[in-house]
C-alpha positions in Angstrom: 61.0 98.0 116.0 63.7 100.6 115.9 65.0 102.4 112.9 68.5 103.6 112.1 70.1 105.7 109.4 72.0 103.5 107.0 75.5 104.9 107.1 75.4 108.5 106.2 72.5 108.1 103.8 69.0 109.4 104.2 67.7 105.8 104.3 66.0 105.1 107.7 66.0 101.3 107.8 64.4 98.9 110.3 66.8 97.2 112.6 65.7 93.9 111.1 66.0 93.4 107.3 64.0 90.6 105.7 66.3 88.3 103.8 64.7 86.6 100.8 67.2 84.1 99.3 64.8 81.2 99.9 62.1 82.6 97.7 61.8 80.6 94.5 63.4 77.5 95.8 62.5 76.6 99.5 59.6 79.0 99.5 56.9 79.3 96.8 55.2 82.6 95.9 52.3 82.2 98.4 54.8 81.5 101.2 56.9 84.5 100.2 54.0 86.8 100.2 52.9 85.6 103.6 56.4 86.3 105.0 56.6 89.7 103.3 53.1 90.7 104.6 53.9 89.5 108.2 57.3 91.2 108.3 55.8 94.6 107.1 53.0 94.3 109.7 55.7 94.0 112.4 57.5 97.2 111.3 60.1 95.8 108.9 60.6 98.3 106.0 63.9 96.9 104.6 64.0 94.0 102.2 67.2 92.5 100.8 67.5 90.5 97.5 70.0 89.7 94.8 69.9 89.0 91.1 71.5 85.5 91.7 68.9 84.4 94.3 67.5 82.0 95.3 70.4 80.3 96.8 72.0 78.0 96.2 72.0 79.6 92.8 70.9 77.5 89.7 70.1 78.4 86.1 66.6 77.0 86.6 65.7 79.3 89.4 68.0 82.4 89.1 65.9 85.6 89.3 62.9 84.1 90.9 63.5 85.8 94.2 63.2 89.2 92.6 60.2 88.1 90.6 58.4 87.1 93.7 59.2 90.3 95.5 58.1 92.2 92.4 54.7 90.6 92.3 54.2 91.5 95.9 55.8 95.0 95.6 53.5 96.0 92.7 50.6 96.1 95.2 52.4 98.0 98.0 53.0 101.7 98.7 56.5 101.8 97.2 57.9 104.9 98.9 57.3 103.3 102.4 59.7 100.5 101.6 63.5 100.2 101.2 64.4 97.7 98.6 68.0 96.4 98.3 69.4 94.1 95.7 72.8 93.1 94.4 74.8 92.8 91.2 76.8 89.5 90.9 80.5 89.7 90.2 82.9 87.2 88.7 82.8 84.0 90.7 86.6 83.6 90.8 85.8 79.9 91.4 86.6 77.5 88.6 84.7 74.7 90.3 81.5 76.8 90.5 81.4 79.3 87.6 78.0 81.2 87.4 77.6 80.8 83.7 73.9 81.3 83.6 74.1 85.0 84.6 75.2 87.0 81.5 76.9 83.8 80.2 79.4 84.0 82.9 80.6 87.5 81.9 80.1 89.1 85.3 82.8 91.6 85.7 81.6 94.8 87.5 82.0 96.9 84.3 79.6 99.2 82.5 78.0 96.7 80.2 77.3 94.1 83.0 76.1 96.6 85.6 73.7 98.1 83.1 72.3 94.7 82.1 72.1 93.7 85.7 70.2 96.8 86.9 67.7 96.6 84.0 67.1 92.9 84.8 66.5 93.6 88.5 64.3 96.6 87.9 62.1 94.5 85.5 61.8 91.6 87.9 61.2 93.8 90.9 58.6 95.8 89.0 60.0 99.1 90.2 61.6 102.2 88.7 64.4 102.4 91.2 66.5 100.5 93.7 67.0 102.1 97.1 70.3 100.3 97.8 72.2 98.7 95.0 75.1 96.5 96.3 78.1 94.8 94.7 77.5 91.2 95.9 81.2 90.5 96.2 84.3 92.4 94.9 85.3 92.3 91.3 88.9 91.8 92.4 90.2 88.7 94.1 89.6 88.5 97.9 89.1 85.5 100.1 85.4 84.8 100.2 82.8 82.7 102.1 85.1 81.1 104.7 88.4 81.4 103.0 90.5 83.3 105.6 94.0 83.9 104.1 94.8 86.4 101.5 97.1 85.1 98.8 98.5 87.6 96.2 99.1 84.7 93.9 95.4 84.6 93.2 95.2 88.1 92.0 93.4 88.5 88.7 92.7 91.2 86.1 90.0 93.5 87.6 87.8 96.5 86.8 89.3 99.5 88.7 87.1 100.7 91.5 87.1 104.2 89.9 85.5 102.8 86.7 82.9 101.0 88.8 82.0 104.2 90.7 81.6 106.1 87.5 79.0 103.7 86.2 77.1 103.8 89.5 77.3 107.6 89.3 75.4 107.6 86.0 72.8 105.2 87.4 72.2 107.6 90.4 71.9 110.5 88.0 69.4 108.5 85.9 67.3 107.9 89.1 67.7 104.1 88.8 69.5 103.7 92.2 69.5 105.9 95.2 72.5 104.6 97.2 75.4 102.3 96.7 76.6 99.5 99.0 79.2 96.7 99.0 79.1 93.2 100.3 81.8 90.7 101.4 84.3 93.5 101.4 87.5 94.2 103.2 88.9 97.2 105.1 91.1 98.1 102.1 88.0 98.0 99.8 85.9 100.1 102.1 88.7 102.7 102.3 89.4 102.7 98.5 85.7 103.1 97.6 85.3 105.9 100.1 88.5 107.8 99.3 87.8 107.8 95.5 84.2 108.9 96.0 85.3 111.8 98.2 88.2 112.9 96.0 86.2 112.8 92.7 82.7 113.6 93.8 81.3 110.2 93.0 78.6 108.2 94.9 79.9 107.1 98.2 79.2 103.6 99.6 76.8 103.9 102.6 76.7 100.2 103.6 78.5 96.9 103.8 76.8 93.6 103.9 79.1 91.1 105.6 78.7 88.0 107.7 78.6 88.6 111.5 77.4 86.3 114.3 78.5 84.7 117.6 81.0 82.4 115.8 82.3 85.1 113.3 83.1 88.4 114.9 86.0 89.3 112.7 84.2 92.4 111.4 84.7 94.1 114.8 88.5 93.8 114.6 89.4 96.0 111.6 86.3 96.6 109.4 84.5 98.3 112.3 87.2 101.0 112.4 87.2 101.6 108.6 83.4 101.7 108.5 83.2 104.0 111.6 85.5 106.7 110.0 83.9 106.4 106.6 80.4 106.3 107.9 79.5 103.0 106.4 76.8 101.0 108.1 76.9 97.2 108.6 74.0 95.1 107.3 74.9 91.8 109.1 74.1 88.6 107.3 74.4 84.9 108.3 73.4 86.1 111.8 72.4 82.5 112.7 75.5 81.0 111.1 73.4 79.3 108.4 70.9 78.1 111.1 73.5 76.3 113.2 73.1 78.7 116.1 69.5 77.6 116.5 71.0 74.3 117.8 68.8 72.3 115.4 71.7 70.6 113.7 73.5 69.5 116.8 72.0 66.0 116.9 70.8 65.5 113.4 69.8 67.2 110.2 66.0 67.9 110.3 64.0 66.8 107.3 63.3 69.6 104.7 65.8 71.9 106.4 68.2 73.8 104.2 71.0 71.4 104.8 68.8 68.4 104.2 67.8 69.8 100.9 71.2 71.1 99.9 73.9 69.0 101.6 77.3 70.8 101.7 75.8 74.2 101.2 77.2 75.2 104.6 80.8 74.4 103.7 81.8 77.7 105.4 80.8 76.1 108.8 82.8 72.9 108.5 85.5 74.2 110.8 87.3 72.9 114.0 85.6 73.9 117.3 82.5 75.3 115.6 80.2 72.6 117.0 81.7 73.1 120.5 81.1 76.8 120.3 77.5 76.2 119.1 76.8 73.8 122.0 78.2 76.4 124.5 76.0 79.2 123.1 72.9 77.0 123.1 73.5 76.0 126.7 73.9 79.6 127.7 70.6 80.6 126.1 68.8 77.8 128.0 70.5 78.9 131.2 69.0 82.4 130.9 65.6 81.2 129.8 65.7 82.4 126.2 65.9 80.4 122.9 69.3 80.0 121.1 67.8 82.0 118.2 67.0 84.9 120.6 70.5 84.8 122.1 72.2 84.8 118.7 70.1 87.6 117.1 69.9 89.8 120.2 73.7 89.7 120.4 74.1 90.9 116.8 71.4 93.6 117.5 73.4 94.8 120.5 76.5 95.8 118.5 77.1 99.5 118.0 78.2 99.1 114.4 75.2 97.1 113.2 72.7 99.3 111.3 70.4 96.4 110.4 70.6 92.6 110.6 69.3 90.2 108.0 67.0 87.5 109.1 65.7 84.8 106.7 63.2 82.0 107.3 61.7 79.1 105.5 58.6 79.1 107.6 56.3 81.7 109.1 56.9 80.2 112.6 60.7 80.8 112.2 60.0 84.3 111.1 57.9 85.1 114.1 60.6 83.8 116.5 63.3 85.8 114.6 61.2 89.0 114.9 60.6 88.4 118.6 64.2 89.5 119.4 63.2 93.2 119.2 61.8 92.7 122.7 65.0 91.3 124.1 67.9 93.3 125.5 71.0 91.3 126.7 72.3 92.6 130.0 75.9 93.0 131.1 75.9 89.6 132.8 74.9 87.5 129.8 77.2 89.6 127.5 80.1 88.7 129.8 79.2 85.1 129.6 79.1 85.4 125.8 82.6 86.9 125.8 83.9 84.0 127.9 82.7 81.5 125.3 84.2 83.7 122.6 87.5 83.6 124.4 87.5 79.8 124.4 86.3 79.5 120.8 87.4 82.7 119.0 85.8 83.1 115.5 85.8 79.4 114.5 84.0 80.3 111.2 85.5 83.6 109.9 
């Protein structure tokens, strides 16, 4: 296991971050503890959660992920671990309003941020969060597979300056150490960074965005913004919701995420996606590695990735995911990956 500084922070994070959004829904407490124990035994020191988890989010289960982690964390040496979680923003989706979190009042303003951080601290059974992330922007941006920005969808929003001022108070109070964003844009990264620099407010040190073999849009514009502002990428959806394992090519396995939650992968219902997955799966077999190893090793090889999130519903899946720390993709296979990408460029942005 290798470790990297997260952006320009003092956080030294493992190159693999344990994703936990299954805890409390697909995984019970015993299974969650088993995964956490195993990941830590393999050198993982970075754990990612969110107040809205488990996903898909529901009123009946919301917050259980943090509760499970908290029960485990209370028995660990806290200062050896880096715990990240997220505050939910306004959904911006009239068909799926998240009304069970603060009665749907989820703007990233002082009152909601303070309620969110207190709730997370209590559930996690800790006095501080190492990395506190805005789950998605307060303002309108295209999210979760929507690719075209449309100014007609703009809505009233909390100014970024006001958001930073609240986070500054939380840093001073010792409740969070560093600030990150998620599902952000190049404009957002630059605006957060410029305001922090100009006004002496907490700077964002990380961005958590989707990045995988079928979604490489980060490297086009966000990579430049993050490079100059020293913001590290925490890559999520590294297996494209499990599709890059190849397990969904012929059928939907029983008890898999898409069997339990049909339609949860709407982001991946795009033209040429299946063709791209088939090509990457075939390439992995050609080189004697598993499709999981190919997909994760590719993400790990990118210069702008500080850490990559892996999630699993079984301990066997977690073991395979963690095995990629032993795999280095050579120039030949990377060239073949780029050939496939040229045929099927970013089918699931």
